[in-house]
C-alpha positions in Angstrom: 0.5 -17.4 8.3 -3.2 -17.4 9.8 -4.4 -17.0 13.3 -7.4 -19.6 14.1 -10.7 -18.0 14.5 -10.9 -18.9 18.1 -7.3 -17.3 18.5 -5.9 -20.8 20.0 -3.3 -21.5 17.7 -1.4 -19.9 14.6 -0.9 -21.7 11.6 2.2 -21.4 9.4 2.8 -22.4 5.7 6.1 -24.0 5.5 6.7 -24.2 2.0 10.3 -25.5 2.2 9.1 -28.5 3.9 5.9 -29.0 2.4 3.8 -29.0 5.7 1.7 -26.7 8.0 3.2 -25.8 11.4 0.5 -25.4 14.2 1.5 -23.6 17.1 -0.9 -23.5 20.0 -0.6 -21.1 22.8 -2.2 -20.1 26.1 -2.8 -16.7 27.8 -1.8 -16.5 31.5 -3.1 -13.4 32.8 -1.5 -13.5 36.5 0.6 -12.3 38.0 1.2 -10.4 34.5 0.0 -11.2 31.2 2.2 -13.9 29.4 1.9 -16.0 26.2 2.9 -19.5 26.7 3.3 -22.0 23.7 1.5 -25.1 24.9 2.1 -27.3 21.7 3.8 -27.5 18.4 3.0 -30.0 15.4 3.4 -30.1 11.8 0.6 -31.0 9.7 1.9 -33.3 6.5 0.2 -34.7 3.4 1.0 -35.9 0.0 -1.4 -33.0 -1.4 0.7 -30.2 0.5 3.2 -29.1 -2.3 4.7 -25.8 -1.7 2.0 -24.7 0.4 1.3 -20.8 0.4 -2.3 -19.6 1.4 -4.4 -20.6 4.5 -7.8 -19.8 5.7 -10.2 -21.5 8.1 -13.5 -23.3 8.0 -14.4 -22.8 11.6 -11.8 -23.7 14.4 -11.1 -27.5 13.4 -10.8 -27.4 9.5 -8.0 -25.5 7.6 -7.7 -24.9 3.7 -4.4 -24.9 2.0 -3.6 -23.5 -1.4 -0.3 -25.3 -2.6 1.3 -23.3 -5.5 2.7 -26.5 -7.0 -0.7 -28.2 -6.5 -4.2 -27.8 -5.5 -6.4 -26.4 -2.8 -6.9 -29.1 0.2 -8.9 -28.9 3.5 -7.9 -30.7 6.3 -9.5 -31.4 9.7 -7.2 -30.6 12.5 -6.8 -33.4 15.0 -8.1 -33.2 18.8 -5.4 -33.3 21.5 -2.5 -35.0 20.5 1.1 -35.4 21.7 2.5 -36.2 18.4 4.8 -33.6 16.8 3.9 -34.7 13.2 0.5 -35.7 11.9 0.1 -37.2 8.4 -3.5 -36.2 7.1 -5.9 -36.9 4.0 -7.8 -34.2 2.7 -11.2 -33.7 3.7 -11.7 -32.1 0.1 -9.8 -31.2 -2.7 -10.1 -28.8 -5.5 -7.5 -30.0 -8.1 -6.1 -27.9 -10.9 -8.6 -28.5 -13.7 -10.5 -26.7 -16.6 -13.8 -27.3 -14.5 -12.3 -26.0 -11.5 -10.5 -23.1 -12.9 -7.6 -23.5 -10.4 -3.9 -23.4 -11.5 -1.0 -22.5 -9.2 -3.1 -21.2 -6.2 -1.1 -19.1 -4.0 -3.8 -17.3 -1.7 -6.9 -18.5 -0.1 -9.6 -17.1 2.0 -13.2 -18.2 3.1 -16.2 -16.7 4.5 -19.5 -18.0 5.6 -22.6 -17.2 3.5 -26.1 -16.5 4.8 -27.6 -20.1 4.0 -24.7 -21.6 6.2 -22.3 -22.6 3.2 -19.0 -21.1 2.7 -17.6 -19.2 -0.4 -14.0 -19.8 -0.9 -11.8 -17.4 -3.0 -8.6 -18.7 -4.6 -5.9 -16.7 -6.4 -4.6 -18.2 -9.1 -1.1 -16.9 -9.6 -0.2 -17.8 -13.1 -3.6 -17.4 -14.8 -3.8 -13.8 -13.1 -7.4 -14.8 -11.7 -9.3 -15.2 -8.5 -12.0 -18.1 -8.6 -15.1 -18.4 -6.5 -16.1 -22.0 -5.1 -19.1 -23.1 -2.9 -18.3 -25.4 0.0 -21.3 -27.3 1.8 -20.1 -29.2 4.9 -23.7 -30.9 5.8 -24.5 -34.4 4.6 -20.9 -35.0 3.3 -18.8 -32.4 1.9 -19.3 -30.8 -1.7 -17.7 -28.0 -3.8 -19.3 -26.5 -6.4 -19.9 -23.3 -8.6 -16.4 -23.1 -9.8 -16.0 -19.6 -11.5 -13.9 -16.9 -12.1 -14.9 -13.7 -10.6 
């Protein structure tokens, strides 16, 4: 599970059901501090196969490492009353010799000085960590696949 960068929601990898559960909440401060769940929905995709690791690219894009699949990023929908949202990936880092990804379990993302992002992926069965550079301007590109 991972808390969003803006602390507005919690993303939970539901591996059993091949989905990501998003729980939005709001803090009410009076008369005493209370956390209220405002919305819950499931993010589903054909590219979620035993999802495990979660990371964020900003507040509206989630990266998911699926142990029986690939690493995929999804734009989160805006306000919606749906309880299930089916999504296609914004980008996909598929298992291959080129990407060096296989059975990804954990993932993390951090912003670099040039405005791009570095994504680190733990590849469980290979016992490796791979690094990938993500550029979001002018379309999406994922390059620089290497073992660190």
